[in-house]
N, C-alpha and C positions, 0 to 999 in steps of 0.2 A: 602636832602643834608644839612649838617651842615653849619651854617652861619660863623663859625670861625674855624680856625685850632685847637684851644684848645678844642672846643666842639667835633670836629671830632675825635681827638686823644683820648678824654675821652671815647667816644662810643666804639672805637676799643679796647682800653685797658680793658674796662669792659667786652666786649664779649670775648676777649682773655683770661681773667681770668676764665670765665665760661668754655670755651673750654678746657683750661689746666687742670682744676679740673676734667673734664670728662676723658681727656686723661690719667691722673694719675691713674684712676680707670679702665682703659681699658684692663689690662693684662689678666683677666679671659675670655674676649671675643675677644682676639686678632685675632683668625682665625675663629670665629663663624660668619656664614652667617645669615642674618635676616630670620625670619620665612616667609613662603609663597613663592611666586615666583616673587619677585620684579625684575626690570630691571634697567640697568644703574647704576648711583651712589647709588640708593636705595638698590642695591644688594651687596654693598661693606661690607666687614668685617672691624673690627676696625683698622687692619694694613693698609688696603687700604685707609681708611679715613685719618689716621695719615700721611701717605706718601703724600697724596694729599694736605692736609692742610699745612704741612711743606714746600712743594714746592710752594704753593700759596703765601706764605709770600714774597719770592723773586720775583715771577711772578708779583704780584701787585706792589711791590716796584719799579721794573724796569719800569713798565708802568707809574706810577706816575712821577718818575724821568724824564723819556723821555718826558713826556707831558710838563714839565716846564723847560726842558733844563739843568738839573743838573745831576751829576753822581750818579748812583744808583748801588746797588749790582748786581753781576752776578746772573742770574737765575740758580737755582739748582733743581735737582730732587733727591728724597731720597728713600732709601730702609731701613726698620727697622726690626730687628729681634724681638724686644720687645717694649712695651710701655715705659719701663725705658730708652731705647735707644732713643726713639722718643722725650721725654720731652726736653732734653737740645737742641737738634737740632731745634725743633719747636720754643723754646724760642729765640734762636739765629736768626732764620729766621725772626721772627716778631720784634726783636730788630732792624734788618736791615730795615724792613718796617717802623717802628716808627722813625728811624733815618732820613729817607726821609721825612716823615710827619713833623718832627721837623724843617726842613729847608724850609717849605712852608710859604708863606705869605697869609693872609686871602683873599686878592684879587685874588690870583691864583686859588682858589677853583672854580671860574666860568670859567676858561679856558676850551674851548671845543677842543677836538681832536678826531682823528679816531684811535681807538685801533685795532691792527691787528686781534684779536680774539673776541673782545667784541663790536666792532662797535663804533658808535659815543657816546662819553662819555664826562663828565666834570671831572675835577680833583676831586672836592668834591664828585661827584657821585661815582667815583671809590673808593675813600676812604670809603664812606658809604657802598659800596658793600662789602668791606672787613669785616666790622662789621656784616653785614647780613650773609655773607658766614660762618664766625666763629660760629654764632648762629645756623645756620642750621645744621652744622656738629657736634656741641656739642649735639644737640638734637638726632642726628643719633647715636652717641656713647652711649648716655644715653639709648636709645631704645635697643641697642645691649646688654646692661647689664641686661635689664629687665628680 
C-alpha cells in the first residue's frame, strides 16, 4: 500500500500509461486467443481484456468512493469493436477513477471496508490493486501480440 495519495496516484498513472501503450497496439490481435489451452482470464483475446479493463476503472472507482463516503462514477460495462474504439473509453474510465483518487486524503488510505466482491480491503490496498491489475493485463496484451 502506498503511504500517500500522491504516491498511489503516480503508481496507477504509470501502469495506466503502460497498459494504454499495449492497448494501442492490440488491433492485430483483437480476436486472437492465446496459444495453448489456458482457462479463465488467461484465455481471453485482446478485445475481452480491453472490455474488462475499461469496466474495471469504474468498478474500482465506485468501490473506493463508497469506502470513503463520496460520490463516485456509475459502474459501466463495455463492448468494443476495435482497439481504436477501446482507447478513448478506457482513458475516460480511468480519468473517472483518478478523479476519485484525487479527492482522497492520505489518512483515508488506511480505512478498512468490506468490498462485496473482493472481501476485506483498505482504501490504499484497493488503489494499489488497480495498478497491479493494469500491469497484469498490459502483460497479457503484450503476450497476445507476441
